[in-house]
C-alpha angles and dihedrals in degrees: 000000000000129000119225116227130201116252116258121251092215126085094218123121111237090217090059098089109184126174114259091226094059092086095042118097137193117334095011090058091050090048090051092049094048096041095101092056095040103046106355133088091284095058098099096043090047091052091048092051091048091052094046093049091047093049092046093052092042089058090066104027138017089233086077087076089061094042093048092047091049093050092047090049091049093058095042117106096219140019092249091052090047091056092048092047091047091052091047091049092050092048090050091051090048092051090048090051091049089050091052090050090049090051089052091047095244102105096105093050094049096080090049092064089084113199092020090059092049092047091050095050094042094049094044091054102030105044097055091046092051093045094047092047093047095048095045092043091054099037 
């Protein structure tokens, strides 16, 4: 027994299987490529890897704040979420740094350093936000 089907309105040949991303260009192609790590099942592990890499690099160089923010922005599904994730990453690094200072017994003297304290807090919060926003805004 066969089932009758309605004729297609399109002129495409069903045997002509082309990739859906062939016609996409620029930003749409990047969005399609990063969709599994932005909204798919790999979103949370990708964010965790981005944070861990950023924290590890931040432990040895301040450029890790920029790298971590950029990675967090890359795996964020929107610009708003990238900014929030960048702030959260920077806050996490700042709390880790404060924990390290507490372990060394220097936490209470840290705020008394004046401009160095302000520079530390501002860079820990500002650099990841700027990097995440820039990367997500571009990609």
